MDTraj code that builds the backbone (N, CA, C; nanometers):
import mdtraj as md
import numpy as np

residues = "MET LYS ILE ILE GLY LEU THR GLY PRO ALA ALA ALA GLY LYS GLY THR VAL VAL ASP TYR LEU VAL LYS LYS CYS GLY PHE ARG HIS TYR SER VAL SER GLY TYR LEU THR GLU LYS ILE LYS GLU ALA GLY LEU GLU VAL ASN ARG ASP SER MET ARG TYR MET ALA ASN HIS LEU ARG SER GLU TYR GLY SER SER TYR ILE VAL GLU GLN LEU PHE ALA GLN ALA GLN GLU ASN GLY GLN ASN ALA ILE ILE GLU SER ILE ARG ALA LEU GLY GLU VAL GLU LYS LEU LYS GLU ASN ALA ASP PHE ILE LEU LEU SER ILE ASP ALA ASP GLN ARG THR ARG TYR GLU ARG ALA LEU LEU ARG LYS SER GLU LYS ASP GLN ILE SER TRP GLU GLN PHE LEU GLN GLN GLU ARG LEU GLU ALA GLU ASN SER ASP PRO SER LYS GLN ASN ILE ILE ALA CYS GLN LYS LEU ALA ASP ILE GLN LEU ASN ASN ASN GLY THR GLU GLU GLU LEU TYR ASN GLU LEU ASP LYS ILE PHE TYR ILE TYR THR ILE".split()
xyz = np.array([
    [12.5039, 10.7368, 9.4726],
    [12.4292, 10.6372, 9.5464],
    [12.2980, 10.6992, 9.5951],
    [12.1866, 10.6350, 9.5676],
    [12.0546, 10.6766, 9.6162],
    [12.0210, 10.5932, 9.7392],
    [11.9610, 10.6577, 9.8368],
    [11.9138, 10.5859, 9.9545],
    [11.7677, 10.6209, 9.9744],
    [11.6852, 10.5184, 9.9801],
    [11.5424, 10.5363, 10.0041],
    [11.5127, 10.4860, 10.1440],
    [11.4468, 10.5699, 10.2208],
    [11.3965, 10.5288, 10.3508],
    [11.2501, 10.4945, 10.3341],
    [11.2076, 10.3908, 10.3992],
    [11.0701, 10.3440, 10.3858],
    [11.0025, 10.3500, 10.5218],
    [10.8889, 10.4199, 10.5277],
    [10.8140, 10.4307, 10.6514],
    [10.6691, 10.3904, 10.6271],
    [10.6019, 10.3582, 10.7346],
    [10.4617, 10.3202, 10.7272],
    [10.4292, 10.2220, 10.8376],
    [10.3017, 10.2076, 10.8670],
    [10.2609, 10.1171, 10.9738],
    [10.2729, 9.9703, 10.9336],
    [10.2502, 9.8837, 11.0289],
    [10.2594, 9.7392, 11.0083],
    [10.1691, 9.6933, 10.8945],
    [10.2232, 9.6056, 10.8106],
    [10.1497, 9.5384, 10.7030],
    [10.0944, 9.6339, 10.5970],
    [10.1581, 9.7497, 10.5806],
    [10.1142, 9.8460, 10.4791],
    [10.1644, 9.8092, 10.3401],
    [10.2693, 9.7275, 10.3325],
    [10.3257, 9.6891, 10.2031],
    [10.4734, 9.7221, 10.1899],
    [10.5380, 9.7520, 10.3015],
    [10.6803, 9.7878, 10.2969],
    [10.7638, 9.6754, 10.2366],
    [10.7360, 9.5521, 10.2745],
    [10.8105, 9.4380, 10.2210],
    [10.7940, 9.4233, 10.0712],
    [10.6768, 9.4534, 10.0206],
    [10.6512, 9.4463, 9.8766],
    [10.7319, 9.5532, 9.8035],
    [10.7397, 9.6728, 9.8613],
    [10.8206, 9.7798, 9.8016],
    [10.9678, 9.7399, 9.8019],
    [11.0139, 9.6818, 9.9115],
    [11.1532, 9.6362, 9.9203],
    [11.1815, 9.5343, 9.8108],
    [11.0943, 9.4347, 9.7971],
    [11.1129, 9.3322, 9.6933],
    [11.1226, 9.3952, 9.5548],
    [11.0368, 9.4919, 9.5276],
    [11.0367, 9.5622, 9.3993],
    [11.1717, 9.6295, 9.3754],
    [11.2185, 9.7053, 9.4736],
    [11.3434, 9.7800, 9.4576],
    [11.4651, 9.6886, 9.4471],
    [11.4633, 9.5796, 9.5189],
    [11.5756, 9.4853, 9.5139],
    [11.5772, 9.4129, 9.3798],
    [11.4619, 9.3589, 9.3397],
    [11.4562, 9.2773, 9.2174],
    [11.4572, 9.3605, 9.0894],
    [11.3804, 9.4679, 9.0869],
    [11.3666, 9.5444, 8.9632],
    [11.4742, 9.6520, 8.9469],
    [11.5178, 9.7097, 9.0571],
    [11.6094, 9.8236, 9.0490],
    [11.7491, 9.7937, 9.1031],
    [11.7707, 9.6741, 9.1559],
    [11.9034, 9.6361, 9.2041],
    [11.9470, 9.7012, 9.3346],
    [11.8516, 9.7470, 9.4137],
    [11.8851, 9.8088, 9.5418],
    [11.9315, 9.7035, 9.6422],
    [12.0108, 9.7474, 9.7376],
    [12.0527, 9.6629, 9.8492],
    [11.9608, 9.6955, 9.9663],
    [11.9126, 9.5940, 10.0362],
    [11.8152, 9.6106, 10.1434],
    [11.8836, 9.6108, 10.2802],
    [11.8517, 9.7115, 10.3602],
    [11.8980, 9.7198, 10.4984],
    [11.7747, 9.7300, 10.5869],
    [11.7584, 9.6345, 10.6767],
    [11.6360, 9.6213, 10.7542],
    [11.6557, 9.6590, 10.9006],
    [11.5781, 9.7565, 10.9464],
    [11.5787, 9.7914, 11.0879],
    [11.5304, 9.6710, 11.1685],
    [11.4265, 9.6031, 11.1204],
    [11.3748, 9.4851, 11.1906],
    [11.4813, 9.3764, 11.2019],
    [11.5555, 9.3549, 11.0942],
    [11.6626, 9.2553, 11.0969],
    [11.7695, 9.2916, 11.1985],
    [11.8063, 9.4185, 11.2009],
    [11.9060, 9.4676, 11.2962],
    [11.8559, 9.4474, 11.4395],
    [11.7292, 9.4846, 11.4635],
    [11.6720, 9.4710, 11.5977],
    [11.6594, 9.3248, 11.6385],
    [11.6222, 9.2390, 11.5448],
    [11.6105, 9.0962, 11.5744],
    [11.7433, 9.0411, 11.6254],
    [11.8529, 9.0800, 11.5605],
    [11.9862, 9.0373, 11.6067],
    [12.0111, 9.0825, 11.7499],
    [11.9811, 9.2083, 11.7790],
    [12.0047, 9.2636, 11.9128],
    [11.9161, 9.1960, 12.0177],
    [11.7922, 9.1659, 11.9810],
    [11.6994, 9.1005, 12.0733],
    [11.7484, 8.9599, 12.1058],
    [11.7911, 8.8881, 12.0039],
    [11.8429, 8.7524, 12.0266],
    [11.9700, 8.7555, 12.1106],
    [12.0576, 8.8535, 12.0850],
    [12.1795, 8.8685, 12.1660],
    [12.1450, 8.8914, 12.3131],
    [12.0336, 8.9613, 12.3377],
    [11.9907, 8.9898, 12.4748],
    [11.9134, 8.8732, 12.5366],
    [11.8883, 8.7685, 12.4575],
    [11.8174, 8.6514, 12.5079],
    [11.6683, 8.6718, 12.5249],
    [11.6123, 8.7655, 12.4511],
    [11.4689, 8.7939, 12.4595],
    [11.3931, 8.7260, 12.3465],
    [11.2625, 8.7136, 12.3644],
    [11.1753, 8.6597, 12.2600],
    [11.1511, 8.7682, 12.1552],
    [11.1535, 8.7301, 12.0286],
    [11.1310, 8.8258, 11.9202],
    [10.9808, 8.8381, 11.8949],
    [10.9264, 8.9572, 11.9217],
    [10.7867, 8.9890, 11.8911],
    [10.7769, 9.1408, 11.8773],
    [10.6591, 9.1918, 11.8445],
    [10.6458, 9.3362, 11.8214],
    [10.6804, 9.4171, 11.9470],
    [10.6445, 9.3649, 12.0632],
    [10.6746, 9.4371, 12.1871],
    [10.8252, 9.4454, 12.2115],
    [10.8962, 9.3330, 12.1924],
    [11.0415, 9.3354, 12.2147],
    [11.1113, 9.4184, 12.1073],
    [11.0559, 9.4205, 11.9856],
    [11.1126, 9.5037, 11.8787],
    [11.1002, 9.6517, 11.9167],
    [10.9813, 9.6902, 11.9597],
    [10.9581, 9.8297, 11.9980],
    [11.0460, 9.8655, 12.1181],
    [11.0525, 9.7752, 12.2176],
    [11.1356, 9.7995, 12.3357],
    [11.2818, 9.8191, 12.2959],
    [11.3364, 9.7281, 12.2157],
    [11.4781, 9.7348, 12.1788],
    [11.5073, 9.8613, 12.0980],
    [11.4190, 9.8933, 12.0032],
    [11.4383, 10.0139, 11.9216],
    [11.4401, 10.1380, 12.0106],
    [11.3423, 10.1493, 12.0986],
    [11.3352, 10.2658, 12.1864],
    [11.4543, 10.2704, 12.2821],
    [11.4967, 10.1543, 12.3312],
    [11.6125, 10.1471, 12.4209],
    [11.7393, 10.1948, 12.3497],
    [11.7659, 10.1424, 12.2308],
    [11.8869, 10.1802, 12.1568],
    [11.8862, 10.3285, 12.1220],
    [11.7690, 10.3795, 12.0806],
    [11.7597, 10.5210, 12.0451],
    [11.7814, 10.6105, 12.1669],
    [11.7234, 10.5726, 12.2814],
    [11.7400, 10.6572, 12.4007],
    [11.8815, 10.6456, 12.4570],
    [11.9442, 10.5289, 12.4433],
    [12.0801, 10.5070, 12.4947],
    [12.1876, 10.5724, 12.4074],
    [12.1734, 10.5610, 12.2740],
    [12.2802, 10.6031, 12.1823],
    [12.2425, 10.7185, 12.0894],
    [12.1203, 10.7656, 12.0974],
    [12.0759, 10.8755, 12.0116],
    [11.9614, 10.8325, 11.9222],
    [11.8766, 10.9280, 11.8897],
    [11.7517, 10.8970, 11.8189],
    [11.7719, 10.8402, 11.6793],
    [11.8900, 10.8606, 11.6210],
    [11.9140, 10.8086, 11.4856],
    [12.0129, 10.6915, 11.4845],
    [12.0450, 10.6383, 11.6012],
    [12.1494, 10.5361, 11.6140],
    [12.1301, 10.4174, 11.5193],
    [12.0118, 10.3620, 11.5155],
    [11.9884, 10.2402, 11.4363],
    [12.0118, 10.2675, 11.2885],
    [11.9517, 10.3740, 11.2362],
    [11.9701, 10.4017, 11.0930],
    [12.1125, 10.4457, 11.0621],
    [12.1802, 10.5055, 11.1585],
    [12.3212, 10.5396, 11.1361],
    [12.4034, 10.4131, 11.1124],
    [12.3734, 10.3073, 11.1877],
    [12.4442, 10.1802, 11.1698],
    [12.4169, 10.1232, 11.0304],
    [12.2909, 10.1264, 10.9898],
    [12.2536, 10.0729, 10.8586],
    [12.3060, 10.1619, 10.7458],
    [12.3010, 10.2930, 10.7663],
    [12.3515, 10.3870, 10.6664],
    [12.5012, 10.3654, 10.6442],
    [12.5753, 10.3439, 10.7526],
    [12.7198, 10.3191, 10.7410],
    [12.7460, 10.1928, 10.6591],
    [12.6656, 10.0891, 10.6815],
    [12.6788, 9.9659, 10.6023],
    [12.6500, 9.9941, 10.4551],
    [12.5464, 10.0738, 10.4291],
    [12.5100, 10.1069, 10.2905],
    [12.6211, 10.1864, 10.2229],
    [12.6768, 10.2835, 10.2930],
    [12.7859, 10.3627, 10.2361],
    [12.9069, 10.2756, 10.2055],
    [12.9366, 10.1839, 10.2950],
    [13.0503, 10.0941, 10.2748],
    [13.0296, 10.0095, 10.1499],
    [12.9053, 9.9669, 10.1277],
    [12.8737, 9.8853, 10.0107],
    [12.8754, 9.9685, 9.8830],
    [12.8244, 10.0927, 9.8899],
    [12.8322, 10.1854, 9.7782],
    [12.7258, 10.1748, 9.6711],
    [12.6299, 10.0834, 9.6851],
    [12.5256, 10.0756, 9.5827],
    [12.3956, 10.1351, 9.6357],
    [12.3005, 10.1613, 9.5451],
    [12.1708, 10.2136, 9.5860],
    [12.1135, 10.1258, 9.6963],
    [12.0482, 10.1901, 9.7937],
    [12.0030, 10.1163, 9.9110],
    [11.8634, 10.1585, 9.9529],
    [11.7946, 10.0644, 10.0170],
    [11.6675, 10.0945, 10.0813],
    [11.6800, 10.0552, 10.2274],
    [11.6425, 10.1495, 10.3145],
    [11.6437, 10.1238, 10.4582],
    [11.4991, 10.1157, 10.5035],
    [11.4643, 10.0013, 10.5571],
    [11.3264, 9.9726, 10.5982],
    [11.3292, 9.9275, 10.7435],
    [11.2583, 9.9776, 10.8278],
    [11.1480, 10.0689, 10.8270],
    [11.1811, 10.1852, 10.9194],
    [11.1672, 10.3044, 10.8680],
    [11.1959, 10.4265, 10.9429],
    [11.0734, 10.4580, 11.0290],
    [11.0946, 10.4708, 11.1607],
    [10.9810, 10.4885, 11.2508],
    [10.9956, 10.6033, 11.3504],
    [11.1127, 10.6675, 11.3559],
    [11.1346, 10.7753, 11.4537],
    [11.1812, 10.9022, 11.3823],
    [11.1397, 11.0169, 11.4351],
    [11.1755, 11.1454, 11.3737],
    [11.3263, 11.1664, 11.3663],
    [11.3984, 11.1251, 11.4684],
    [11.5437, 11.1392, 11.4668],
    [11.6062, 11.0660, 11.3499],
    [11.5473, 10.9529, 11.3131],
    [11.5972, 10.8762, 11.1985],
    [11.5754, 10.9529, 11.0685],
    [11.4562, 11.0092, 11.0523],
    [11.4251, 11.0867, 10.9315],
    [11.5191, 11.2066, 10.9215],
    [11.5338, 11.2794, 11.0309],
    [11.6193, 11.3987, 11.0306],
    [11.7625, 11.3643, 10.9906],
    [11.8162, 11.2552, 11.0441],
    [11.9534, 11.2146, 11.0120],
    [11.9657, 11.1778, 10.8644],
    [11.8731, 11.0990, 10.8139],
    [11.8812, 11.0543, 10.6747],
    [11.8596, 11.1692, 10.5768],
    [11.7773, 11.2669, 10.6149],
    [11.7513, 11.3805, 10.5248],
    [11.8721, 11.4733, 10.5117],
    [11.9751, 11.4510, 10.5918],
    [12.0997, 11.5272, 10.5760],
    [12.1714, 11.4881, 10.4468],
    [12.1374, 11.3737, 10.3923],
    [12.1986, 11.3227, 10.2695],
    [12.1166, 11.3712, 10.1500],
    [12.1804, 11.4370, 10.0551],
    [12.1111, 11.4929, 9.9379],
    [12.0466, 11.3857, 9.8509],
    [12.0992, 11.2652, 9.8520],
    [12.0446, 11.1583, 9.7683],
    [11.9407, 11.0734, 9.8410],
    [11.8861, 11.1241, 9.9495],
    [11.7893, 11.0489, 10.0288],
    [11.6467, 11.0854, 9.9896],
    [11.5627, 10.9841, 9.9772],
    [11.4198, 11.0011, 9.9500],
    [11.3449, 10.9208, 10.0557],
    [11.2468, 10.9830, 10.1216],
    [11.1635, 10.9112, 10.2179],
    [11.0309, 10.8773, 10.1519],
    [10.9996, 10.7498, 10.1488],
    [10.8767, 10.6997, 10.0891],
    [10.7882, 10.6457, 10.2004],
    [10.6640, 10.6904, 10.2033],
    [10.5663, 10.6432, 10.3011],
    [10.4627, 10.5575, 10.2297],
    [10.4307, 10.4447, 10.2890],
    [10.3266, 10.3584, 10.2342],
    [10.2260, 10.3303, 10.3448],
    [10.0985, 10.3306, 10.3088],
    [9.9936, 10.3084, 10.4074],
    [9.8751, 10.2396, 10.3409],
    [9.7885, 10.1846, 10.4228],
    [9.6632, 10.1234, 10.3783],
    [9.5671, 10.1304, 10.4964],
    [9.4404, 10.1062, 10.4702],
    [9.3407, 10.1070, 10.5763],
    [9.3777, 10.0060, 10.6849],
    [9.3396, 10.0375, 10.8098],
    [9.3740, 9.9498, 10.9221],
    [9.3243, 9.8073, 10.9035],
    [9.2002, 9.7908, 10.8635],
    [9.1442, 9.6556, 10.8504],
    [9.2196, 9.5776, 10.7432],
    [9.2507, 9.6425, 10.6321],
    [9.3272, 9.5789, 10.5239],
    [9.4631, 9.5344, 10.5759],
    [9.5287, 9.6209, 10.6504],
    [9.6612, 9.5877, 10.7034],
    [9.6539, 9.4733, 10.8041],
    [9.5504, 9.4727, 10.8870],
    [9.5341, 9.3642, 10.9843],
    [9.5173, 9.2303, 10.9125],
    [9.4327, 9.2286, 10.8106],
    [9.4111, 9.1047, 10.7349],
    [9.5401, 9.0592, 10.6665],
    [9.6172, 9.1525, 10.6138],
    [9.7465, 9.1182, 10.5528],
    [9.8425, 9.0616, 10.6571],
    [9.8428, 9.1224, 10.7750],
    [9.9320, 9.0755, 10.8819],
    [9.9006, 8.9305, 10.9174],
    [9.7745, 8.8979, 10.9274],
    [9.7365, 8.7602, 10.9594],
    [9.7801, 8.6634, 10.8503],
    [9.7718, 8.7063, 10.7251],
    [9.8120, 8.6204, 10.6125],
    [9.9620, 8.5936, 10.6105],
    [10.0411, 8.6842, 10.6684],
    [10.1865, 8.6661, 10.6683],
    [10.2303, 8.5467, 10.7527],
    [10.1495, 8.5104, 10.8484],
    [10.1777, 8.3961, 10.9358],
    [10.3088, 8.4097, 11.0128],
    [10.3510, 8.5319, 11.0338],
    [10.4695, 8.5578, 11.1155],
    [10.4281, 8.5510, 11.2623],
    [10.5176, 8.5043, 11.3476],
    [10.4893, 8.4973, 11.4914],
    [10.4408, 8.6307, 11.5456],
    [10.5075, 8.7369, 11.5057],
    [10.4757, 8.8675, 11.5623],
    [10.3434, 8.9235, 11.5116],
    [10.2859, 8.8636, 11.4078],
    [10.1622, 8.9155, 11.3492],
    [10.0380, 8.8341, 11.3855],
    [10.0519, 8.7276, 11.4597],
    [9.9369, 8.6458, 11.4968],
    [9.8751, 8.6999, 11.6252],
    [9.7988, 8.8068, 11.6083],
    [9.7403, 8.8771, 11.7218],
    [9.5939, 8.9088, 11.6930],
    [9.5215, 8.9427, 11.7976],
    [9.3804, 8.9796, 11.7814],
    [9.3698, 9.1205, 11.7241],
    [9.2501, 9.1551, 11.6778],
    [9.2232, 9.2892, 11.6262],
    [9.2526, 9.3940, 11.7344],
    [9.2116, 9.3660, 11.8583],
    [9.2336, 9.4595, 11.9683],
    [9.3833, 9.4792, 11.9942],
    [9.4601, 9.3707, 11.9895],
    [9.6055, 9.3809, 12.0075],
    [9.6682, 9.4615, 11.8932],
    [9.6196, 9.4395, 11.7726],
    [9.6688, 9.5133, 11.6564],
    [9.6469, 9.6634, 11.6767],
    [9.5262, 9.7004, 11.7192],
    [9.4942, 9.8420, 11.7415],
    [9.5794, 9.9012, 11.8539],
    [9.6036, 9.8225, 11.9583],
    [9.6885, 9.8688, 12.0692],
    [9.8308, 9.8951, 12.0202],
    [9.8849, 9.8055, 11.9405],
    [10.0192, 9.8245, 11.8855],
    [10.0240, 9.9477, 11.7954],
    [9.9182, 9.9677, 11.7188],
    [9.9092, 10.0867, 11.6329],
    [9.9215, 10.2139, 11.7165],
    [9.8482, 10.2187, 11.8270],
    [9.8512, 10.3376, 11.9133],
    [9.9916, 10.3607, 11.9701],
    [10.0594, 10.2535, 12.0075],
    [10.1935, 10.2660, 12.0656],
    [10.2969, 10.3148, 11.9646],
    [10.2771, 10.2835, 11.8372],
    [10.3748, 10.3167, 11.7339],
    [10.3404, 10.4437, 11.6562],
    [10.2171, 10.4915, 11.6685],
    [10.1691, 10.6004, 11.5833],
    [10.2297, 10.7363, 11.6164],
    [10.2290, 10.7756, 11.7437],
    [10.2711, 10.9116, 11.7788],
    [10.3458, 10.9129, 11.9115],
    [10.4453, 11.0031, 11.9189],
    [10.5197, 11.0229, 12.0427],
    [10.5990, 11.1524, 12.0288],
    [10.6026, 11.2325, 12.1325],
    [10.6764, 11.3594, 12.1249],
    [10.8268, 11.3408, 12.1437],
    [10.8699, 11.2257, 12.1923],
    [11.0124, 11.1955, 12.2113],
    [11.0722, 11.1530, 12.0768],
    [11.1738, 11.2250, 12.0242],
    [11.2296, 11.1913, 11.8925],
    [11.2985, 11.0555, 11.8866],
    [11.3250, 10.9949, 12.0032],
    [11.3882, 10.8635, 12.0037],
    [11.2850, 10.7508, 12.0035],
    [11.1582, 10.7852, 12.0150],
    [11.0525, 10.6834, 12.0174],
    [10.9786, 10.6811, 11.8846],
    [10.9072, 10.5732, 11.8632],
    [10.8358, 10.5566, 11.7369],
    [10.7271, 10.6620, 11.7216],
    [10.7226, 10.7189, 11.6006],
    [10.6248, 10.8220, 11.5676],
    [10.5989, 10.8121, 11.4174],
    [10.5306, 10.7069, 11.3792],
    [10.5109, 10.6783, 11.2372],
    [10.4331, 10.7891, 11.1676],
    [10.3339, 10.8446, 11.2348],
    [10.2526, 10.9497, 11.1724],
    [10.3395, 11.0695, 11.1341],
    [10.4271, 11.1142, 11.2247],
    [10.5151, 11.2277, 11.1939],
    [10.6117, 11.1927, 11.0814],
    [10.6631, 11.0701, 11.0816],
    [10.7538, 11.0275, 10.9737],
    [10.6815, 11.0308, 10.8396],
    [10.5574, 10.9833, 10.8383],
    [10.4801, 10.9826, 10.7141],
    [10.4582, 11.1245, 10.6622],
    [10.4355, 11.2185, 10.7524],
    [10.4130, 11.3574, 10.7114],
    [10.5368, 11.4182, 10.6459],
    [10.6551, 11.3694, 10.6808],
    [10.7798, 11.4220, 10.6250],
    [10.8228, 11.3505, 10.4971],
    [10.7445, 11.2535, 10.4546],
    [10.7819, 11.1740, 10.3370],
    [10.7786, 11.2568, 10.2089],
    [10.8740, 11.2287, 10.1216],
    [10.8796, 11.2919, 9.9896],
    [10.7749, 11.2315, 9.8967],
    [10.7424, 11.1053, 9.9203],
    [10.6463, 11.0322, 9.8376],
    [10.5479, 10.9624, 9.9308],
    [10.4174, 10.9768, 9.9001],
    [10.3124, 10.9099, 9.9772],
    [10.2449, 10.8065, 9.8876],
    [10.2386, 10.6841, 9.9336],
    [10.1727, 10.5776, 9.8572],
    [10.0558, 10.5221, 9.9362],
    [9.9400, 10.5092, 9.8709],
    [9.8258, 10.4418, 9.9299],
    [9.8225, 10.3012, 9.8724],
    [9.8190, 10.2010, 9.9579],
    [9.8257, 10.0623, 9.9127],
    [9.7022, 9.9826, 9.9531],
    [9.5849, 10.0341, 9.9176],
    [9.4616, 9.9610, 9.9453],
    [9.4232, 9.8672, 9.8314],
    [9.4954, 9.8742, 9.7208],
    [9.4613, 9.7933, 9.6042],
    [9.5399, 9.6638, 9.5969],
    [9.5564, 9.6174, 9.4738],
    [9.6272, 9.4920, 9.4493],
    [9.7778, 9.5161, 9.4410],
    [9.8526, 9.4066, 9.4443],
    [9.9972, 9.4157, 9.4271],
    [10.0316, 9.4753, 9.2911],
    [9.9563, 9.4364, 9.1887],
    [9.9803, 9.4883, 9.0536],
    [9.9615, 9.6403, 9.0497],
    [9.8579, 9.6898, 9.1164],
    [9.8355, 9.8346, 9.1223],
    [9.9513, 9.9047, 9.1938],
    [10.0017, 9.8426, 9.2991],
    [10.1162, 9.8999, 9.3704],
    [10.2390, 9.9034, 9.2800],
    [10.2650, 9.7953, 9.2083],
    [10.3798, 9.7914, 9.1168],
    [10.3683, 9.8994, 9.0091],
    [10.2480, 9.9198, 8.9554],
    [10.2272, 10.0251, 8.8550],
    [10.2571, 10.1631, 8.9131],
    [10.2131, 10.1855, 9.0360],
    [10.2391, 10.3127, 9.1038],
    [10.3894, 10.3316, 9.1263],
    [10.4564, 10.2254, 9.1668],
    [10.6017, 10.2322, 9.1881],
    [10.6751, 10.2600, 9.0575],
    [10.6302, 10.1972, 8.9483],
    [10.6915, 10.2230, 8.8171],
    [10.6837, 10.3715, 8.7825],
    [10.5668, 10.4327, 8.8055],
    [10.5489, 10.5756, 8.7760],
    [10.6406, 10.6615, 8.8632],
    [10.6427, 10.6311, 8.9910],
    [10.7234, 10.7096, 9.0848],
    [10.8706, 10.7023, 9.0490],
    [10.9204, 10.5830, 9.0244],
    [11.0636, 10.5690, 9.0023],
    [11.1047, 10.6100, 8.8617],
    [11.0089, 10.6233, 8.7728],
    [11.0371, 10.6841, 8.6428],
    [11.0623, 10.8337, 8.6633],
    [10.9779, 10.8952, 8.7454],
    [10.9917, 11.0383, 8.7749],
    [11.1241, 11.0659, 8.8465],
    [11.1582, 10.9818, 8.9422],
    [11.2814, 11.0007, 9.0190],
    [11.4030, 10.9405, 8.9495],
    [11.3822, 10.8839, 8.8322],
    [11.4879, 10.8222, 8.7498],
    [11.5847, 10.7360, 8.8303],
    [11.5260, 10.6449, 8.9044],
    [11.6071, 10.5508, 8.9819],
    [11.6276, 10.4260, 8.8987],
])
top = md.Topology()
chain = top.add_chain()
for i, resn in enumerate(residues, 1):
    res = top.add_residue(resn, chain, resSeq=i)
    for name in ("N", "CA", "C"):
        top.add_atom(name, md.element.get_by_symbol(name[0]), res)
traj = md.Trajectory(xyz[None], top)
């Protein structure tokens, strides 16, 4: 069983990579955002980027820095097929997943302005924000010395594969084809 962890900032193309792996390679998708959304709704809170970040940081500080991915990893192991876990955002999560020999961490990124424009096109509630709000959220998620808090930059540095997604979807798919040919997934 192969497990791919996917990291990167908002609107970098993580969802597109997930779609590729699910449709083309038969991977099973496990979503940190989906898991957090369930927990947020159970707590009676509004689902937005702030509540997502709050819930993730709360669960990690309460139960351990890798708690969320441990839950998803256990589900993936139970299922037994190749899996992608999206989105890895804390160092504790990377460290836990890298204990598995069949784990690959893939980082995807794009320029901030490109990502902001993509976020607006998604028309998701959590993405309908101003440029200033987008930049503020970036700062909150980019770096933190606490392993239970979001630190996307550090996660990206530990990635086995780095993808730049400033081009078209077709260019991204071509890049993914090359990568997964090399990794024989």
